[in-house]
C-alpha positions in Angstrom: -5.4 -27.8 -23.4 -4.1 -30.2 -20.8 -5.9 -31.6 -17.8 -5.3 -33.5 -14.6 -7.2 -36.6 -13.6 -7.0 -37.0 -9.8 -7.9 -40.0 -7.7 -8.6 -38.6 -4.3 -8.5 -39.9 -0.8 -4.9 -41.1 -0.6 -2.6 -39.9 2.2 0.6 -38.5 1.1 3.9 -39.1 2.9 7.5 -38.0 2.3 9.6 -34.9 1.6 9.1 -32.0 -0.7 11.7 -29.6 -1.9 10.2 -26.2 -2.7 11.2 -24.7 -6.1 12.8 -21.3 -6.5 10.6 -18.3 -6.0 8.5 -17.5 -9.1 7.9 -13.9 -8.3 11.6 -13.2 -7.4 12.7 -15.0 -10.6 10.6 -12.6 -12.8 12.2 -9.6 -11.2 15.9 -10.7 -11.1 15.8 -12.1 -14.7 14.6 -8.6 -15.9 17.4 -7.0 -13.9 20.1 -8.7 -16.1 19.2 -6.1 -18.7 20.9 -3.4 -16.5 24.4 -4.5 -17.3 26.5 -5.7 -20.3 28.4 -8.1 -17.9 27.6 -11.7 -17.0 25.0 -12.4 -14.4 24.5 -15.9 -13.0 21.2 -16.8 -11.4 20.7 -20.0 -9.4 17.6 -21.8 -8.2 15.4 -20.6 -11.1 12.1 -22.6 -11.2 11.4 -24.6 -14.4 7.9 -23.1 -14.9 6.1 -21.7 -17.9 6.1 -18.0 -16.9 9.8 -18.0 -16.1 10.8 -20.0 -19.2 8.8 -17.7 -21.4 10.5 -14.6 -19.9 14.0 -16.2 -20.5 13.0 -17.0 -24.1 11.8 -13.4 -24.5 15.2 -12.1 -23.4 17.0 -14.4 -25.7 14.9 -13.1 -28.6 15.9 -9.6 -27.5 19.6 -10.5 -28.0 20.6 -11.5 -24.5 23.0 -14.4 -24.4 21.4 -17.1 -22.3 23.4 -20.2 -21.2 21.9 -23.0 -19.1 24.7 -24.1 -16.7 22.7 -26.8 -14.8 19.1 -27.4 -13.9 17.9 -24.2 -12.3 21.1 -22.3 -13.1 21.6 -19.8 -16.0 24.2 -17.3 -17.1 22.9 -14.1 -18.8 24.9 -11.6 -20.8 23.0 -8.6 -22.1 26.0 -7.0 -23.9 24.0 -6.6 -27.1 20.3 -5.8 -27.0 18.2 -5.4 -30.1 15.9 -2.5 -29.3 14.2 -2.8 -32.8 12.8 -6.2 -31.6 10.6 -4.2 -29.1 8.6 -2.9 -32.0 8.1 -6.3 -33.8 4.8 -8.2 -33.9 6.5 -11.2 -32.5 7.6 -9.3 -29.4 4.1 -7.8 -29.0 2.5 -11.2 -29.1 5.0 -13.0 -26.8 5.2 -10.3 -24.1 1.5 -9.7 -24.1 0.9 -13.2 -22.7 3.3 -12.7 -19.8 2.6 -10.2 -17.0 6.1 -10.4 -15.7 7.4 -8.9 -18.9 6.3 -5.5 -17.6 9.4 -5.4 -15.4 11.6 -5.3 -18.5 10.6 -1.6 -18.9 12.5 -0.2 -15.9 15.9 -1.8 -16.8 15.5 -0.9 -20.6 14.5 2.7 -19.7 17.4 3.1 -17.3 20.1 1.7 -19.6 18.9 2.5 -23.1 16.4 5.4 -22.6 13.4 3.6 -23.9 11.1 0.8 -23.0 8.1 -0.6 -24.9 5.5 -3.2 -23.8 2.0 -4.3 -24.8 -0.7 -4.6 -22.2 0.5 -7.7 -20.3 -1.5 -10.8 -19.6 -1.4 -13.1 -16.5 -4.0 -14.3 -14.1 -7.6 -13.2 -14.6 -8.2 -12.1 -11.0 -9.6 -8.6 -11.5 -8.1 -5.2 -12.3 -4.3 -5.1 -12.0 -3.4 -1.5 -12.8 0.0 -0.4 -14.1 -0.4 3.2 -13.1 2.2 2.8 -10.3 4.9 1.7 -12.7 4.3 4.5 -15.3 3.7 7.3 -12.8 7.0 6.4 -11.2 8.8 6.5 -14.6 7.3 9.9 -15.3 8.4 11.3 -12.0 11.9 10.1 -12.9 11.7 12.2 -16.1 10.4 9.8 -18.7 7.7 10.6 -21.3 4.9 8.1 -21.3 2.4 7.3 -24.1 -0.3 4.7 -24.4 -1.4 3.7 -27.8 -5.1 2.6 -27.4 -5.5 1.0 -30.8 -2.6 -1.4 -30.1 -2.8 -1.6 -26.3 0.9 -0.6 -26.4 2.8 1.4 -23.8 6.0 3.4 -24.5 8.3 5.3 -22.1 11.3 7.3 -23.3 13.9 9.5 -21.6 17.2 11.0 -22.6 18.3 10.8 -18.9 16.4 9.9 -15.8 16.8 12.1 -12.7 16.3 11.2 -9.1 13.3 12.5 -7.2 11.0 11.9 -4.3 7.8 9.8 -4.9 5.0 8.5 -2.7 3.6 5.4 -4.4 -0.2 5.3 -4.4 -0.1 1.6 -3.7 2.6 -0.7 -2.4 2.9 -2.6 -5.7 5.5 -5.3 -5.7 6.2 -5.2 -9.4 5.8 -1.5 -9.5 8.4 -1.1 -6.7 10.7 -3.5 -8.5 10.3 -1.6 -11.8 10.9 1.8 -10.4 13.8 0.5 -8.3 15.5 -0.9 -11.5 15.0 2.4 -13.3 16.3 4.5 -10.4 19.6 2.7 -9.9 21.1 4.3 -13.0 19.3 7.7 -12.7 21.2 10.9 -11.9 21.0 11.9 -8.2 19.0 10.4 -5.4 15.5 8.8 -5.6 13.4 8.3 -2.5 10.5 5.8 -2.8 8.0 5.9 0.0 5.2 3.3 0.5 7.5 0.9 -1.4 6.6 -2.8 -1.3 9.0 -4.7 1.1 8.3 -8.3 0.3 11.3 -10.7 0.6 11.5 -10.8 -3.2 11.9 -7.1 -3.4 14.6 -7.3 -0.7 16.3 -10.0 -2.8 16.3 -7.8 -5.8 17.8 -5.0 -3.8 20.6 -7.3 -2.5 21.3 -8.4 -6.1 21.5 -4.9 -7.4 23.8 -3.9 -4.5 26.1 -6.7 -5.5 26.0 -5.3 -9.0 27.2 -1.9 -7.7 23.9 -0.1 -6.9 23.5 2.1 -3.9 20.3 1.4 -2.0 19.3 2.2 1.6 16.3 1.0 3.5 16.2 -2.5 2.2 13.3 -4.4 4.0 11.4 -1.2 4.8 8.8 0.8 2.9 11.2 3.7 2.4 13.9 3.1 -0.1 16.7 5.6 -0.9 18.5 5.0 -4.2 21.6 6.9 -5.2 22.1 6.6 -8.9 25.4 5.2 -10.3 26.9 5.4 -13.8 26.9 1.7 -14.5 26.3 -1.8 -13.0 28.4 -4.9 -13.2 27.8 -8.6 -13.1 27.1 -10.8 -10.1 25.9 -14.2 -8.9 22.6 -14.5 -7.2 20.6 -17.4 -5.6 16.8 -17.2 -5.4 14.8 -17.9 -2.3 12.5 -20.9 -2.1 9.0 -20.1 -3.2 7.0 -19.1 -0.1 3.7 -19.5 -2.0 4.6 -23.1 -2.9 5.6 -23.7 0.8 2.2 -22.5 2.0 0.5 -24.6 -0.7 2.3 -27.7 0.6 1.3 -26.9 4.2 -2.4 -26.8 3.1 -1.9 -30.0 1.1 -0.5 -31.9 4.1 -3.3 -30.8 6.3 -6.1 -31.5 3.8 -4.8 -35.0 3.0 -4.0 -36.0 6.5 -0.4 -36.6 5.4 2.9 -36.4 7.2 5.1 -34.2 5.0 8.5 -32.6 5.5 9.1 -29.4 3.5 12.9 -29.1 3.1 15.0 -25.9 3.3 12.1 -23.4 3.6 14.1 -20.2 4.5 11.8 -19.9 7.5 12.9 -16.5 8.5 11.6 -15.2 5.2 8.1 -16.7 5.5 6.8 -14.0 7.8 3.2 -14.5 9.0 2.5 -17.5 6.7 3.0 -20.3 9.2 1.0 -18.4 11.8 -2.0 -18.1 9.4 -2.1 -21.9 9.0 -1.7 -22.4 12.8 -4.8 -20.2 13.2 -6.7 -22.9 11.2 -5.4 -25.5 13.6 -2.5 -26.9 11.5 0.4 -28.2 13.7 3.9 -27.8 12.4 7.5 -28.2 13.7 10.7 -26.5 12.6 13.9 -28.6 12.6 16.9 -26.8 11.3 15.3 -25.1 8.3 12.9 -27.9 7.5 9.2 -27.5 8.2 7.5 -30.7 9.4 3.8 -31.1 9.0 2.7 -34.2 11.1 -0.2 -36.3 10.1 -3.3 -34.8 11.7 -6.8 -36.2 11.6 -8.6 -33.0 12.7 -7.7 -29.3 12.9 -9.8 -26.7 14.7 -10.0 -23.0 13.7 -9.1 -20.6 16.4 -11.4 -17.7 17.5 -10.3 -14.2 18.4 -9.8 -13.5 22.1 -13.3 -12.1 22.5 -14.8 -15.3 20.9 -15.7 -13.7 17.6 -15.2 -15.6 14.3 -11.7 -15.8 12.9 -10.9 -13.6 9.9 -8.0 -14.2 7.6 -7.3 -11.4 5.2 -4.6 -10.3 2.8 -2.4 -7.2 3.1 0.9 -5.9 1.7 3.9 -7.5 3.3 4.4 -8.1 6.2 0.7 -8.9 6.0 -0.6 -12.2 4.7 0.0 -12.7 1.0 -3.1 -12.8 -1.2 -1.6 -15.6 -3.3 -2.3 -18.1 -0.4 -5.9 -17.1 0.4 -7.2 -19.6 -2.1 -5.3 -22.4 -0.3 -6.4 -21.2 3.1 -10.0 -21.2 1.9 -9.9 -24.8 0.7 -8.2 -25.9 3.9 -10.9 -24.3 6.0 -13.6 -26.4 4.3 -12.4 -29.5 6.2 -11.5 -27.8 9.5 -13.7 -27.6 12.6 -15.2 -24.2 13.0 -15.9 -21.2 10.8 -13.7 -18.5 9.3 -14.2 -15.4 7.2 -11.9 -15.1 4.2 -11.4 -11.5 3.2 -9.7 -11.0 -0.2 -9.2 -7.2 -0.3 -6.6 -6.8 -3.1 -8.3 -8.6 -6.1 -12.0 -8.6 -6.8 -12.2 -11.7 -8.9 -10.1 -14.1 -6.9 -12.9 -15.8 -4.9 -15.1 -16.7 -7.8 -13.6 -20.2 -7.9 -15.5 -21.1 -4.8 -18.6 -22.2 -6.8 -16.5 -25.2 -7.8 -15.8 -26.0 -4.1 -19.6 -25.7 -3.4 -20.2 -28.2 -6.2 -17.8 -30.5 -4.3 -19.9 -30.2 -1.1 -18.1 -27.4 0.7 -20.2 -25.1 2.9 -19.2 -21.6 1.7 -21.2 -18.4 1.6 -19.8 -16.0 -1.0 -20.8 -12.7 0.7 -19.5 -10.5 -2.1 -16.6 -10.5 -4.5 -14.2 -10.0 -1.6 -15.5 -12.0 1.3 -16.4 -15.7 1.8 -17.6 -17.4 5.0 -16.5 -21.0 5.3 -18.2 -23.4 7.6 -15.8 -26.3 8.2 -16.9 -29.9 7.8 -14.3 -31.2 10.3 -13.6 -34.0 7.8 -17.0 -35.6 8.8 -18.3 -35.1 5.3 -15.6 -35.4 2.6 -15.6 -33.3 -0.5 -16.9 -35.2 -3.6 -15.2 -35.5 -6.9 -16.2 -33.2 -9.9 -15.0 -31.8 -13.2 -13.7 -28.3 -13.1 -11.4 -25.8 -14.7 -8.4 -23.8 -13.3 -9.1 -20.1 -13.5 -5.7 -18.9 -12.3 -2.4 -20.3 -10.9 -3.4 -20.1 -7.2 -7.0 -21.2 -7.5 -5.8 -24.0 -9.7 -3.5 -25.5 -7.1 -6.2 -24.9 -4.4 -8.6 -27.0 -6.5 -5.9 -29.6 -7.0 -5.6 -29.9 -3.2 -9.3 -30.2 -2.9 -9.4 -32.9 -5.5 -6.6 -34.9 -3.7 -8.7 -34.9 -0.5 -12.0 -35.7 -2.2 -13.7 -39.0 -2.6 -13.6 -40.4 -6.2 -11.9 -39.1 -9.4 -11.9 -35.5 -10.3 -10.7 -33.8 -13.5 -9.2 -30.3 -13.7 -9.0 -28.7 -17.1 -6.8 -25.7 -18.1 -3.9 -26.9 -16.0 -1.5 -24.8 -18.0 -2.5 -22.2 -15.4 -1.0 -24.4 -12.7 2.1 -25.1 -14.7 2.7 -21.4 -15.0 3.6 -21.3 -11.3 4.3 -24.9 -10.0 7.2 -27.0 -11.3 6.2 -30.6 -12.3 3.6 -30.5 -9.6 2.0 -33.8 -10.7 5.4 -35.7 -10.7 6.4 -34.4 -7.3 3.2 -35.2 -5.6 2.9 -38.6 -7.2 6.3 -39.4 -5.6 4.5 -38.9 -2.2 1.6 -41.3 -3.1 -0.8 -39.0 -5.0 -2.5 -40.4 -8.1 -2.5 -37.6 -10.6 -2.6 -38.4 -14.4 -1.8 -35.7 -16.9 -4.1 -35.8 -19.9 -3.4 -34.0 -23.2 
């Protein structure tokens, strides 16, 4: 298990280039299974979760060629379906939650998809019902083998239908979408997730020959086609990393420019940070966070305490609530953080309390933060990263704290952030990776 040793208290200065979007990468890489033709994907982040998914596809028989850093060519002309029943597949795919999105393409093209219960962040219950209920509505037969924690779906031919999703699941929408593009007839998906990454997947599938209407809305209409062809697709910059960098700049009092952010795709994210008093300027497509000694949390119009909560897109993404919470500890004022979508995601706040933050954990979903206005700095400590987003939030806290902190289990951070220590050290941070 690797660790970070962080000397806090240094102001960072310079430019950061966001990586390709992790969540989009997991979707579009699975989509290459829909065609025997070549698919080229650009701006793929070099992170553990994505690299493991690419390796899993190569073991399945997909030809994978690395064209340049961040660019890959995939050709799924031959897929070894027997590998899906192997112990090696069960072990490797179980450690990667993104592998669940292989089922939709496999079911659509080959009539069968198998997956063990996937892993991922330990942030509470993350049901797969939306995925499998959607496949069943399309005509698949579903089985769950309890003794092996193994899911199977099979269908001789999928048929289009109407479905109302019980939750606007991003991965569920992506999975159903990839199954429906090769189904007979028309599929209508209501209460679909409409995150930019789902929109990107739709655009990629359309370039491959799919017929999809309603892109960007929560009502998708998919007319099935006989087959799909190849395409070239470029991923968006990672909006979660961009939000993390905004929080990092404010917490360390740094002047940081985040390059090429695809601002039009960031939605409400910049406004959420502005509510905490963070100033930012947009020049061309670069987001400039000027050095700022203090930042004050807004109140609502009636004077009541600010609440920042998560919601399906275009609401505020739950992946950034950990960063917002850390940022609020050094703001002026108070804020209620309401994490509605995952019941275990706020449990990392005990580590921030150990660092001197004033936080009241009201229940598993709500935390009240009383900002210290940088009058009392966080103090260094030893802690462990529980998941990707809490891990980077703790890293930001450590960078702003006095003294030397240690974060264990940083493999969690590496799952979602590409060479984060090297990139931040280039701006003046002092992070040492310990094995």
